[in-house]
C-alpha positions, -999 to +999 in steps of 0.1 A: -363+759-157-334+735-151-300+738-169-300+705-191-268+687-188-254+663-212-230+646-193-205+624-221-180+598-215-164+568-234-149+573-265-120+559-289-088+561-261-075+530-239-089+551-217-125+544-224-137+523-196-119+546-169-142+575-185-172+558-176-166+551-145-156+589-141-184+600-160-210+580-139-200+590-106-204+628-120-235+618-129-252+608-095-233+634-079-250+668-103-277+683-080-308+670-094-328+705-081-307+723-101-298+706-134-314+681-157-289+653-170-288+634-199-263+608-205-243+603-233-224+574-242-195+577-263-184+541-281-152+534-290-161+541-326-172+575-316-206+569-320-231+587-292-260+569-277-285+579-252-308+558-235-331+545-203-299+525-192-271+546-202-265+561-167-263+529-150-231+515-145-242+479-142-249+481-180-217+484-194-210+448-182-226+441-216-220+472-238-234+451-273-270+443-252-267+484-241-260+499-270-290+478-285-315+488-264-306+522-270-307+551-292-279+565-316-282+601-317-262+632-335-259+665-325-271+693-347-268+728-347-301+745-348-296+783-353-297+793-314-298+764-299-281+726-305-299+693-300-293+653-301-315+644-328-321+605-333-300+586-359-317+574-382-345+596-375-377+580-378-408+597-401-436+585-372-429+577-334-393+576-317-375+596-299-376+634-301-348+658-305-334+667-267-325+700-269-291+707-251-277+741-225-242+727-217-221+695-225-201+679-200-172+661-215-159+633-187-134+619-213-097+606-207-070+600-230-064+604-270-090+611-290-108+625-266-093+647-236-065+659-262-090+688-275-109+666-300-137+667-284-139+701-274-133+712-310-164+693-321-182+710-294-167+743-299-176+740-336-210+732-325-215+762-305-223+748-274-211+756-241-191+729-224-170+723-191-136+721-189-104+735-206-105+744-245-091+732-272-058+744-268-054+736-234-063+705-236-040+697-264-008+714-252-020+694-218-021+662-234+014+661-251+044+657-225+069+671-245+051+706-253+041+705-218+077+706-208+084+735-233+053+755-222+066+754-180+100+762-189+091+790-201+072+799-164+105+787-150+085+755-133+111+725-129+112+694-156+131+666-162+147+669-197+142+646-222+146+627-258+116+625-284+115+596-310+092+596-339+078+565-356+102+567-386+131+566-359+117+531-348+133+517-380+169+521-363+165+506-333+198+505-327+204+543-331+177+547-315+189+532-283+225+551-281+211+584-284+189+577-252+214+559-237+238+591-245+215+618-235+193+603-208+209+571-196+196+549-170+171+541-155+150+554-182+116+563-182+098+556-217+065+573-222+041+575-252+042+613-257+002+616-254-013+587-238-026+590-200-033+567-167-001+553-172-005+533-204+023+524-221+044+539-197+077+517-180+109+522-167+139+508-182+176+497-164+196+482-191+196+482-231+171+450-232+145+464-212+149+497-227+144+479-261+110+466-247+098+496-230+102+515-267+082+485-285+056+491-255+055+530-259+053+529-298+019+505-299+001+536-284+015+568-300+033+575-333+058+601-310+076+584-274+098+604-254+127+590-227+135+609-196+159+601-170+139+578-143+144+588-109+148+562-084+140+573-050+107+588-061+077+602-042+050+615-065+031+643-052-005+654-073-026+685-065-060+695-079-067+731-095-098+746-099-108+780-119-109+799-151-089+831-164-105+846-134-087+827-109-078+799-095-074+775-065-050+744-054-064+715-036-050+698-009-020+674-017-020+641-023+005+612-022-009+580-044+012+547-037+022+523-063+034+488-062+067+497-085+088+521-098+061+543-113+018+545-104+005+523-128-026+512-146-036+486-120-023+511-092-049+533-100-081+513-116-076+480-103-068+485-065-103+492-055-111+459-038-143+446-025-172+467-048-152+474-079-134+502-094-140+536-079-119+553-108-091+573-095-111+575-061-102+538-052-061+548-055-042+538-027-028+573-012-023+599+018-042+629+018-029+651+028+006+647+016+032+644+039+050+668+033+068+700+046+050+731+049+071+749+027+072+720-001+035+720+004+035+757-004+057+754-035+039+725-052+005+747-047+021+776-062+035+754-088+003+739-097-015+771-101+014+788-121+010+755-149-027+760-145-027+795-159+004+789-185-019+763-200-050+783-202-070+757-183-110+762-170-128+737-149-108+713-130-079+698-136-047+677-115-011+688-116+010+657-112+047+662-095+078+641-087+102+645-059+133+626-062+142+621-023+176+617-028+186+655-034+144+666-023+143+684-060+109+686-072+096+685-108+064+684-128+054+653-141+021+659-163-014+676-163-046+663-161-069+683-182-100+661-175-088+640-143-100+606-129-133+613-108-127+649-119-103+648-085-130+651-059-116+632-033-091+663-033-117+689-027-137+671-003-111+673+026-113+712+018-147+710+025-162+710-011-188+684-016-187+670-050-225+684-060-207+717-055-174+712-071-197+700-103-218+733-101-189+758-101-176+735-129-209+742-152-212+778-138-177+785-155-183+768-185-215+788-186-196+819-177-171+815-206-197+811-234-211+844-226-176+863-225-174+839-260-202+855-273-188+891-268-161+887-290-159+892-330-155+867-354-172+882-388-177+914-404-211+931-417-197+925-451-196+906-480-166+905-504-176+873-526-207+900-539-180+913-560-153+886-564-146+873-595-117+846-609-114+862-641-080+869-657-051+850-652-040+858-619-077+860-601-083+876-567-056+888-543 
């Protein structure tokens, strides 16, 4: 019997469309001899839909029409199994419940990749591909990520964080950023991806605009030093707590100071976007052997420090003025699942997906061996009698 995999994509995120592309790429490449796939589209209102056209990229040109001819479903835990159940359920006829063996979230950005969806799946009790709740949440938060990596001696750029209430006194905010960071400065939402809301500022006027823009995407932003002669290098890591390995390295090319959303997803030319697979890049990156090995070693060390599972992409920055290397960010569910970094090493996309699913099932088996309840019921003798109640 084939393992039934629910491939989930979309969601309430600014990276919604990118997730749809990544998800359908995965659907097209999963080994159909070994797995039965169920495409599950998550709308921008976090509703779940299945249907004959949900797995077809052409259908997303008119999402309203796609939803109208598809079936809304809810996830239901029924004892030792989890099913997708039609909602509302018809008394006669209609779709039957679909039992799911493993969930495969291919989602990006806030409200999805940040541990939110993983917590939902973990509460349901269904095995799921990729990082667990903690790794997903920590990986999405750019400030907390820096704190974790400093502890394992991976170099990061110092930064200053600002909260929404700091925005009320813009002059003080700007003064603090100029004093602690100076120019040029990179301004980022603390928990966004795909370069959304990220920009470089070289003076106070530009800094004001960058702060305004970043606060439209997050309630916390950070400002760090901007590297003028920047070389960006990305490395994917595949593995779990039993071991991890690094992919070949890539150097993505960008049109401005930083790799933008447009560079990442709108540079595919004819045929439309293919997600991160369409970025203009050099593989393998043109680097000295010692720098290549250092980046791979740092990437695996970061993967382990976050407690990742599955495949992630770790992005680094090289300051070409002094050849210093810095961690930039981690993508716990990278665009296109970074398959293009594994194929040059001989790992086909279908084989990568197979390994990810098997790691999810392996983690679920280990999780079942842990103890979470005791065979006792203190409630049988509990009482709220008296002034102090139960202690």
